N, C-alpha and C positions, 0 to 999 in steps of 0.2 A: 504494500500500500504506500509506503514512504517513497519508493522509487517513482511512482506515478506523479506524486506531488513535485518531486525534484525535476522530473522531465517537464512538467507543466510550467514550473517557475523558470526553467532554463529557456523554454520556448518564448515565454513572455519577455524575459530579459533580452533575448536575441532580437525580437521584434522591436522593442523599444530602442535598442542600440542602433538598428538599421534605420529606424525613423529619424533619430537624432543625427546620425551620420549623413543621411540623405539631405536633411534640412540644411546642415552646415555646408555640404557640398554645393547645393543649389544657390545658397547665398553667396558663396565665394565665386561661383561661375557668373552670377549676375553682376557682381562687383567688378570682376575682370573684364566682362564685356562692356559695361558702361565706362570703365576707365579707359579702355582701348578706343572707344568711340569719341571720347573727349580729346584724345591726342591726334586724331586723324582729321584732315580737312574734308570738305564735301567732295572734292575731286578724288581724293584717296578712297573715300567710301564708295563712290561710283565705280572706280576701277575694281575694287574688291567685289562688288556686286556683279560686275560683268564677268569676272573670273569665276565666281561661284556658280553663276548661271551656266557658263560654258562647261564647267565640270559636271553639272547635273544633266546636261543634254546628252553626254556620251553614254 
């Protein structure tokens, strides 16, 4: 009976850890993207968008 509770607590702990890790990762990703956009001019952004669209067409 005890091992079932330990397994349940382990699963809950892993799910919480993944949720926290994912939230931190998403915030850092958003911060990096917004930081990069402020460093680039509109012309640079247009060039990047053209490159990205060309890569997706292939």
